[in-house]
Every structure is written in C-alpha cells, then in structure tokens.
C-alpha positions as CSV (number, residue, x, y, z in Angstrom):
1,M,63.0,25.3,56.8
2,N,65.3,23.0,58.7
3,S,68.5,24.9,60.0
4,Q,70.7,22.0,58.7
5,L,69.0,22.5,55.3
6,K,69.8,26.4,55.2
7,T,73.4,25.5,55.2
8,G,73.2,22.6,52.8
9,L,75.3,22.5,49.7
10,W,73.0,21.2,46.9
11,A,71.5,23.3,44.4
12,G,70.2,22.5,40.7
13,L,69.7,18.7,40.9
14,V,66.2,17.3,40.8
15,F,65.7,13.6,41.7
16,I,62.1,12.5,40.8
17,S,60.7,9.3,41.5
18,G,57.9,8.1,39.0
19,A,57.1,8.0,35.3
20,C,57.4,11.6,34.6
21,T,59.0,14.7,35.9
22,G,55.9,15.3,38.3
23,G,55.3,18.2,40.7
24,R,55.5,21.2,38.4
25,E,52.0,22.6,37.2
26,A,53.8,24.6,34.7
27,D,54.4,21.8,32.5
28,S,51.0,20.6,31.3
29,E,52.7,17.7,29.6
30,E,54.0,15.9,32.7
31,T,51.7,13.4,34.7
32,M,50.7,15.1,38.1
33,E,52.0,12.9,41.0
34,Q,52.5,13.3,44.5
35,S,56.0,14.7,45.0
36,N,58.2,13.0,47.7
37,S,59.6,15.1,50.4
38,V,63.4,16.1,49.6
39,T,65.5,17.3,52.4
40,L,69.1,18.7,52.7
41,V,71.4,17.8,55.9
42,R,74.7,19.5,55.9
43,N,77.7,18.1,57.9
44,D,80.6,20.3,57.7
45,A,82.7,18.2,59.8
46,E,82.7,15.1,57.3
47,K,82.6,17.7,54.3
48,K,79.3,16.4,53.0
49,V,75.5,17.5,52.6
50,E,73.2,14.5,52.5
51,V,70.2,14.6,50.1
52,L,67.3,12.7,51.8
53,V,64.0,11.6,49.8
54,D,61.4,11.0,52.5
55,G,64.0,10.7,55.1
56,K,66.1,8.0,53.3
57,L,69.6,8.9,51.5
58,F,69.4,9.3,48.0
59,T,72.9,10.9,47.5
60,A,75.3,13.1,49.0
61,Y,77.4,16.1,48.0
62,L,80.9,15.1,49.2
63,Y,83.8,17.5,49.1
64,P,86.7,16.0,50.9
65,E,90.6,17.0,49.6
66,T,91.5,13.3,48.8
67,I,89.4,13.0,45.8
68,A,90.7,16.0,43.6
69,K,86.9,17.2,43.1
70,P,83.8,17.4,44.7
71,V,81.3,14.2,43.8
72,L,77.8,13.4,44.2
73,Y,78.0,9.7,46.0
74,P,76.5,7.3,46.3
75,I,73.5,7.4,44.2
76,K,70.9,4.8,45.6
77,S,67.5,3.6,44.1
78,S,64.2,4.1,45.7
79,Q,64.5,0.7,47.0
80,G,68.0,1.7,48.6
81,N,70.4,-0.1,46.0
82,D,73.4,1.3,45.2
83,L,73.6,2.5,41.4
84,T,76.9,3.8,41.7
85,R,80.5,1.7,42.4
86,G,81.6,1.5,45.9
87,F,85.6,1.7,44.8
88,P,87.6,3.5,46.1
89,L,85.6,5.2,49.2
90,A,83.6,2.0,50.1
91,P,84.7,-1.1,48.2
92,R,82.2,-3.8,47.6
93,P,83.1,-7.5,46.9
94,G,83.2,-8.6,43.1
95,E,83.5,-5.2,41.7
96,R,86.3,-3.7,39.8
97,V,89.2,-1.5,41.5
98,D,90.5,0.2,38.3
99,H,90.2,4.0,37.6
100,P,90.3,5.3,41.2
101,H,89.1,8.8,40.1
102,H,85.9,7.3,39.1
103,I,83.7,8.3,42.1
104,G,80.0,8.6,42.0
105,I,79.0,11.4,39.7
106,W,81.5,14.2,38.7
107,F,82.1,17.1,36.4
108,N,85.6,17.7,35.1
109,Y,87.7,17.7,31.8
110,G,91.0,15.9,30.8
111,D,92.8,18.9,29.2
112,V,92.6,22.4,30.7
113,N,95.4,24.6,29.9
114,G,97.4,21.3,29.7
115,L,96.3,20.1,32.9
116,D,94.5,16.8,33.6
117,F,91.4,17.3,35.9
118,W,89.9,14.2,34.7
119,N,92.4,11.5,35.9
120,N,93.6,13.3,39.0
121,S,93.3,11.3,42.4
122,D,95.4,10.5,45.6
123,A,96.7,7.5,43.6
124,I,98.7,10.0,41.3
125,P,102.7,9.9,42.5
126,E,103.9,12.9,43.6
127,D,106.4,13.3,41.0
128,K,103.7,13.2,38.6
129,K,101.2,15.8,40.1
130,S,102.6,18.9,38.2
131,G,100.4,17.5,35.0
132,Y,97.1,17.6,37.1
133,G,94.5,20.0,38.4
134,T,92.1,19.9,41.2
135,I,88.8,21.2,41.8
136,I,88.5,22.7,45.4
137,H,85.1,23.3,46.9
138,T,85.0,26.9,48.3
139,E,81.7,27.7,49.5
140,I,77.9,26.6,49.9
141,L,76.2,29.8,48.3
142,S,72.5,28.8,49.0
143,T,70.0,25.9,49.6
144,R,66.4,26.0,49.2
145,E,63.5,23.4,50.0
146,S,60.0,23.5,48.5
147,R,57.2,21.0,48.0
148,E,58.8,20.6,44.5
149,G,62.2,19.5,45.8
150,A,65.4,20.9,47.1
151,E,68.3,23.2,45.6
152,L,71.9,23.5,46.4
153,E,74.2,26.0,45.2
154,V,78.1,25.8,45.5
155,A,81.2,27.4,44.4
156,A,84.4,26.0,43.6
157,D,88.0,26.7,42.2
158,W,89.7,24.8,39.2
159,V,93.4,25.0,40.4
160,G,96.6,24.1,39.0
161,P,99.6,22.1,41.0
162,D,101.1,25.8,41.5
163,G,98.0,27.0,43.4
164,R,96.8,29.4,40.5
165,I,93.0,29.3,40.0
166,L,92.1,29.0,36.2
167,L,88.3,28.7,36.6
168,K,85.6,29.9,39.1
169,E,83.0,27.3,39.2
170,T,79.1,28.1,40.4
171,T,76.9,24.9,40.3
172,R,73.5,24.7,41.1
173,F,71.9,21.2,41.8
174,I,68.1,20.9,41.9
175,F,66.6,17.7,43.2
176,S,62.8,16.3,43.3
177,S,61.2,13.2,43.8
178,S,57.9,11.6,43.0
179,G,56.6,8.1,42.4
180,E,59.8,6.0,41.6
181,K,61.6,8.4,39.7
182,N,64.4,10.8,40.6
183,V,65.6,13.7,38.6
184,I,69.1,15.6,38.9
185,D,69.7,18.7,37.1
186,R,73.2,19.9,37.3
187,I,73.9,23.5,36.1
188,T,77.6,24.4,35.9
189,T,78.9,27.9,35.0
190,L,82.7,28.2,34.5
191,K,84.6,31.6,34.3
192,A,88.1,32.1,33.0
193,H,89.9,33.7,36.2
194,G,93.1,35.8,35.5
195,Q,93.9,34.1,32.1
196,A,92.5,32.6,28.9
197,V,91.4,29.1,29.2
198,S,92.0,26.3,26.7
199,F,89.7,23.0,26.7
200,T,91.8,21.3,24.2
201,D,89.9,18.4,22.5
202,N,90.0,15.5,24.9
203,K,88.2,12.1,25.1
204,E,88.2,12.4,29.1
205,G,85.4,14.5,30.1
206,M,82.8,15.7,31.2
207,L,79.9,14.7,33.2
208,G,80.9,11.1,34.4
209,I,79.0,8.4,36.5
210,R,80.8,5.2,37.7
211,V,78.2,2.6,37.9
212,A,77.7,-0.6,40.2
213,R,79.0,-3.9,38.9
214,E,75.5,-5.0,38.2
215,L,74.9,-2.2,35.6
216,E,78.0,-3.1,33.5
217,H,77.9,-4.9,30.5
218,P,78.8,-8.6,31.0
219,S,82.6,-9.1,30.1
220,D,84.2,-12.6,29.3
221,K,87.8,-11.3,28.8
222,P,90.4,-9.4,30.6
223,E,90.6,-5.8,29.4
224,I,93.3,-2.8,29.6
225,F,92.1,0.8,29.6
226,T,94.5,3.6,29.1
227,D,93.7,7.2,30.3
228,A,94.7,10.5,28.4
229,S,98.2,10.5,29.7
230,G,98.5,6.8,28.3
231,I,98.8,5.1,31.7
232,A,97.1,1.8,31.5
233,T,95.1,0.1,34.0
234,A,94.3,-3.8,33.4
235,V,90.9,-4.7,34.2
236,P,90.2,-8.3,35.0
237,T,87.4,-10.7,33.8
238,L,84.8,-10.8,36.5
239,N,81.9,-13.0,37.6
240,N,79.0,-12.1,35.3
241,D,76.5,-13.4,37.7
242,G,74.0,-10.4,38.1
243,V,75.6,-8.3,35.4
244,T,72.7,-7.1,33.5
245,G,73.7,-3.4,32.2
246,M,72.5,-2.3,28.6
247,Y,73.0,1.3,27.0
248,R,70.5,2.7,24.6
249,S,70.7,6.1,22.8
250,S,68.3,8.6,21.8
251,E,69.4,7.3,18.2
252,G,68.5,3.8,18.8
253,I,72.2,2.6,19.3
254,E,72.7,-0.3,21.8
255,G,75.2,-1.6,24.1
256,D,79.1,-1.0,23.5
257,D,78.2,0.9,20.0
258,V,77.1,3.8,22.0
259,W,80.6,4.9,22.7
260,G,81.8,7.7,20.4
261,T,78.2,8.3,18.9
262,R,76.1,11.6,19.3
263,G,72.5,11.7,21.2
264,K,70.5,13.7,23.0
265,W,70.3,11.0,25.9
266,V,71.4,7.6,26.7
267,N,69.6,5.3,29.1
268,L,71.5,2.6,31.2
269,T,69.2,-0.2,32.1
270,G,69.7,-3.4,34.2
271,E,68.7,-5.0,37.7
272,I,69.8,-4.9,41.0
273,N,68.8,-7.2,43.5
274,G,65.8,-7.8,41.7
275,E,64.9,-4.2,41.4
276,K,64.7,-3.0,37.8
277,V,66.5,0.3,37.3
278,S,67.3,3.0,34.7
279,L,70.0,5.4,34.8
280,A,69.7,8.2,32.2
281,I,71.7,11.1,31.3
282,L,70.2,14.0,29.2
283,D,72.0,16.7,27.2
284,H,70.7,20.3,26.7
285,P,70.8,22.1,23.4
286,K,72.7,25.2,25.1
287,N,75.7,23.1,25.9
288,P,78.7,23.5,23.3
289,G,79.0,20.7,21.0
290,Y,75.4,19.5,21.3
291,P,74.4,16.8,21.0
292,T,77.2,15.3,22.9
293,Y,79.4,12.4,21.9
294,W,79.0,9.7,24.4
295,H,82.0,8.3,26.5
296,A,80.2,5.3,27.6
297,R,82.0,2.1,28.4
298,G,80.6,-1.5,29.3
299,Y,83.0,-1.7,32.2
300,G,81.0,0.8,34.1
301,L,82.1,4.4,32.9
302,F,78.9,6.5,31.8
303,A,79.8,9.7,30.7
304,A,78.6,12.7,28.4
305,N,81.4,14.7,26.7
306,T,80.5,17.5,24.6
307,L,84.0,19.1,24.2
308,G,85.8,15.7,23.2
309,Q,85.2,15.2,19.7
310,K,88.3,14.1,17.8
311,A,88.9,10.6,19.6
312,M,85.3,10.0,19.7
313,S,84.7,10.7,15.6
314,G,87.8,9.0,14.7
315,G,89.3,12.4,13.8
316,K,86.6,13.6,11.6
317,E,85.7,16.4,14.0
318,E,87.6,18.4,16.4
319,L,86.5,21.2,19.1
320,N,88.9,23.0,21.1
321,F,86.9,25.0,23.2
322,K,88.4,28.4,24.7
323,L,87.5,31.0,27.1
324,A,88.8,34.8,27.2
325,D,89.9,35.9,30.6
326,G,86.6,36.7,32.2
327,E,84.3,35.0,30.0
328,S,82.0,32.2,31.1
329,V,80.2,29.1,29.7
330,T,77.3,27.1,31.4
331,F,76.9,23.4,30.9
332,R,73.4,21.9,31.7
333,Y,72.8,18.1,32.4
334,R,69.8,16.2,33.7
335,I,70.1,12.6,35.3
336,V,67.0,10.6,35.6
337,V,66.9,7.7,38.2
338,N,64.0,5.1,37.7
339,S,62.8,2.2,39.7
340,G,60.6,-0.3,38.8
341,S,60.5,-0.3,35.1
342,A,62.7,0.6,32.5
343,L,62.4,4.1,31.1
344,T,61.1,4.0,27.5
345,D,62.1,6.1,24.6
346,E,59.1,7.9,24.6
347,V,59.3,8.8,28.1
348,L,62.7,10.0,27.7
349,N,61.9,11.9,24.5
350,Q,59.3,13.9,26.5
351,E,61.8,14.2,29.8
352,S,64.2,15.7,27.0
353,E,61.6,18.1,25.7
354,N,60.9,19.3,29.2
355,F,64.5,19.7,30.0
356,E,65.1,21.8,27.0
357,K,62.5,24.3,28.3
358,K,64.8,25.1,31.4
C-alpha cells in the first residue's frame, strides 16, 4: 500500500463510475464493471487528503481551521468538471457569493444545544461567535485501499465557543469508481460527550452540498435568503447561460417543489461544458427521521435534513432529537456522481436498495 495512503483521511465514501455500483461480487443485482483505481494522498502541511481516481483528482478531505468544519472539496466529474461551487475557497467568474459556509460537501446542524454549527464561518463577526459551534478534525483513524476502492476513517469534535466538547464524531468514508459513476458512502457516528445533547428541530441541516452555477436552477429575479438566525443574504440575478440544473425526487417531484418534501433520494441533473452529469443523495432507512426532508434550493444548496421537520412540513411535524450523555447515533448517506447520461429513477431505486443492505 502507498505510504501516503496509509496516512490518508478518507473512509466510508465510495465513488463509483458507471451505470451501477460495480465491483462487488456480493451484490448480484449490480452490473459488473472494471473498477477504476482509487487512491488517497495525505498532505498534513495543507491539512488535506486527496482522493484520486485513476490518478486524477476526484475530491479532497479538507480540514483547515478557517472553514469551521471538515469538508469534501472540490467534487469533480470523470471529465474533470467541477460539480461544486468555487466560492469562497476558489471563486470562479459568474457564480454566486452568498452563504460563505456552503463549501463542497459537509455534515452539521443548525441547533445543537442552542449553538449553530451550520452557519458558522470566518465571516461571522467576533462579537457574534458566542452563538456558533465548530467541528474540529482531530485524527486520521485509518485508511485502506483495495481493488474495490478506498476507505478513510476520521475523528472530529463538535465544540462550543467556550471550548467544551458536545459531541465526539467518527466518520467513515468509502470511495470507489467504475465506468462513469462515482459513489460516496458517508457513515457518521455522533456520541454525546459529558452532557446530554439536543438537536432542536431546525431547517439548517444536515448533509449539504453547494453545487456549481451550471447545476443551479435558472433564476430571473433577485432573491434574499435568510439563515436560522434571521441573517439575510441578498442573492442577485445572474446570467442564466449554461444554467441547466433540475431536481427530481424518488416521489417524482421536480424543480423547486422538491424543497420541504420527503423522499428516499433526490437526483440533480444538468450539463457542464457539454458533459451531462447527475448528482444524487440517497437517504438510509436506519437514519432518524427517514425518509428525509429535502432542503434543496434552486440557487445551489442541495441538502438532506433528517432532523429538521417543523419548517419543512409547515408546522405539521416536529422532531427534537436528543442524546443522553454517552449515547450515540449513526447517520448514513450515499452520494452518487454519474457522467455521460442522467441517472434514471430505475437505476436510483436499485442503487437505493443496494445501499439499504449496507
């Protein structure tokens, strides 16, 4: 095994290229395809672990102190196009510059014992920091490479502004690739540390992706979006040339109507530099609140929120999830990136069935 790999951060995310989750003999339903090579390259000095597919960058696990939580960034297609927004780490012309806490792929929540982990970033004024929490990467626990992909297991602490640890996090990422489809499985366990922890029902959560401008829905009007703290962000009208995004849920709901609905999965399709792409998030039956509500916005926020139900349901449902001191909960998500053609409902339903067996 590559020595850099042995020190890698990724575990539990699987990126698979191709029409199905290939490369596992145990899943007879899946189409067998030649797996692509997936390797991990650790760079402690830059606080990142790169994930390479056939030697090309697919994504990287980043954990600098400046972004208030570890993220996967960027997410690249098999043809090298960016599916995630560049701002604020590497701004690109023509993209929105709202919500600086939306970076790549992340996992956090808007109300944990009254602290906002979702909206925290280096843009928060110092005199407001007392209301925000930070997720701090603490350790690379293990890495593994095989013919089927690569795994990275990491540890992190959910910390309040006073330095007190609320939650101990262990996350396993599994990456694999075959054909033109990449799959990431993120398996995150949160354990209450030294106190009971409450996840008060909040629309800001949990697994989020901020997508590239090309995958947004076309918008012809100025918009203002507010976060959980009531902070308003004006989002100006942008040039819609090349903006082709469209959400579709497992329930057949499309476009902006997906927001605030439940579903086993949501698929975002579009085209970037002539490459047709699909970006899908799959929920898991073992997650609290399954099937998840979708916090999917046309301006580029694509999130699955299993715990935030009140705002999503218009007050009809509410889930205030709690952990006693020492108690833990595990969240499981699958992210599928497909190039060359849009993933069909049938393919994603099969993908969902395969994921449910994990």
